[in-house]
C-alpha positions in Angstrom: -0.1 0.0 0.0 2.9 2.5 1.1 4.5 1.6 -2.2 1.6 2.2 -4.3 1.1 5.5 -2.8 4.6 6.7 -3.1 4.2 5.6 -6.9 1.1 7.5 -7.3 2.4 10.8 -6.0 5.8 10.5 -7.9 3.7 10.2 -11.1 1.4 13.1 -10.0 4.2 15.1 -9.3 5.9 15.0 -12.6 2.6 15.8 -14.4 2.1 19.1 -12.5 2.5 21.6 -15.2 5.5 24.1 -15.5 5.4 27.3 -13.5 4.0 30.3 -15.2 7.1 32.0 -17.2 5.9 34.6 -19.6 9.2 35.6 -21.2 10.3 35.7 -24.8 13.2 33.1 -25.3 16.7 34.2 -25.7 17.9 34.7 -29.3 20.3 32.4 -30.8 24.0 33.1 -29.8 22.6 35.6 -27.0 25.0 38.2 -25.5 27.2 36.2 -22.9 26.8 37.5 -19.2 29.7 38.2 -17.2 30.6 36.5 -14.3 29.4 39.2 -11.7 26.2 39.3 -13.7 25.8 35.3 -13.2 26.6 35.8 -9.6 24.0 38.4 -9.0 21.3 36.4 -10.9 22.0 33.4 -8.6 21.3 35.5 -5.8 17.6 35.7 -6.6 14.7 33.5 -5.5 13.8 30.7 -7.7 11.2 28.1 -8.0 12.8 25.0 -8.3 11.5 22.1 -10.7 13.1 18.6 -11.0 10.9 17.1 -13.8 11.6 17.8 -17.5 7.7 18.2 -18.1 8.1 21.2 -15.8 10.6 23.0 -17.6 8.9 25.9 -19.4 9.1 26.0 -23.1 10.4 29.6 -23.0 13.7 28.0 -21.0 13.8 25.1 -23.1 13.9 27.3 -26.3 16.5 29.4 -24.5 18.6 26.4 -23.8 18.7 25.3 -27.8 19.5 28.8 -28.8 22.3 29.1 -26.1 23.9 25.6 -26.3 23.3 24.9 -30.1 21.6 21.5 -29.2 17.9 20.3 -28.8 16.5 20.4 -25.4 16.2 16.8 -24.7 16.8 15.3 -21.5 15.8 12.6 -18.9 14.2 13.2 -15.6 16.5 13.0 -12.3 17.4 9.5 -11.5 16.4 8.1 -15.2 18.9 6.2 -17.4 20.6 8.3 -19.9 22.8 7.4 -22.6 26.6 7.8 -21.5 29.3 6.3 -23.6 27.0 3.5 -23.5 24.3 4.3 -26.1 20.9 3.4 -25.1 18.8 3.7 -28.2 16.0 6.6 -28.3 17.4 7.9 -24.9 19.0 11.3 -24.5 22.5 11.9 -23.3 21.4 14.5 -20.9 19.6 14.4 -17.6 17.9 17.3 -15.6 19.5 17.9 -12.2 17.2 20.9 -11.6 15.6 24.1 -13.1 15.2 27.2 -11.5 12.3 29.8 -12.4 12.8 33.4 -11.2 11.5 36.8 -11.9 13.1 37.6 -15.3 15.7 34.9 -14.9 16.2 31.2 -15.0 18.7 28.5 -14.3 19.3 25.0 -15.4 21.7 22.4 -14.2 22.1 19.0 -16.1 24.3 16.0 -16.6 26.0 15.5 -20.0 26.7 11.7 -20.6 29.7 10.6 -22.5 33.0 9.1 -21.9 33.2 11.2 -19.0 30.1 12.5 -17.5 30.1 16.4 -16.9 27.9 18.7 -14.9 26.7 21.9 -16.6 25.1 24.8 -15.7 23.0 27.5 -17.8 21.9 31.1 -16.4 19.5 33.2 -18.3 18.4 36.8 -18.1 15.3 37.9 -19.6 15.3 41.6 -18.2 16.9 44.5 -19.9 20.3 43.2 -20.2 19.1 40.1 -21.7 21.8 37.4 -21.9 23.0 34.0 -20.8 25.9 32.0 -19.8 27.0 28.3 -19.8 29.6 26.4 -18.2 30.8 23.1 -16.7 31.0 22.8 -13.4 34.1 21.3 -11.4 31.9 20.6 -8.4 29.6 17.5 -9.0 27.5 17.9 -5.9 25.6 20.9 -7.2 22.0 20.2 -6.5 20.3 23.4 -5.8 20.9 27.2 -6.4 22.8 28.0 -3.3 25.3 25.3 -4.3 25.6 26.4 -8.0 26.0 29.9 -6.6 29.0 28.9 -4.2 30.7 27.1 -7.2 30.3 30.2 -9.5 31.7 32.3 -6.8 34.5 30.3 -5.9 35.6 29.8 -9.7 34.6 25.9 -9.9 33.8 26.0 -13.4 34.7 26.4 -17.0 33.0 28.9 -19.3 31.8 27.3 -22.6 33.7 28.9 -25.7 31.0 31.2 -27.6 29.8 29.1 -30.6 29.5 31.0 -34.0 
């Protein structure tokens, strides 16, 4: 009985729609945010989602425009393709997304020969822009630990793609 209830609650939570996020996605190759801008954005309050289903469309499109790859991810804890390819299963796994007032954060694992943990930060306000990097700290699981990793320089910023 307890197991059935836990499964039902888990299924219900993954089907909760994305929180309201009425912004226009960032353009392709958006202006890159400075580290200080990223640090300031990470001090904001965010509503956290941990289901791909709950990641707003505008954030998914912003990620695609920034990273140059489609937003295809599996939910936390689900198998993903790594150096061992699982047919039809994406090679990225959501850790969490944060939805804020005019900003968003996305942290995900990238499968491959050596899995990486990556983060993207988006500003949808006046100084629209974005930042994406690979984190050295593999234990980032929320905005405060992401902020600490960025403030301590525990990341490598992705080079701008043309």
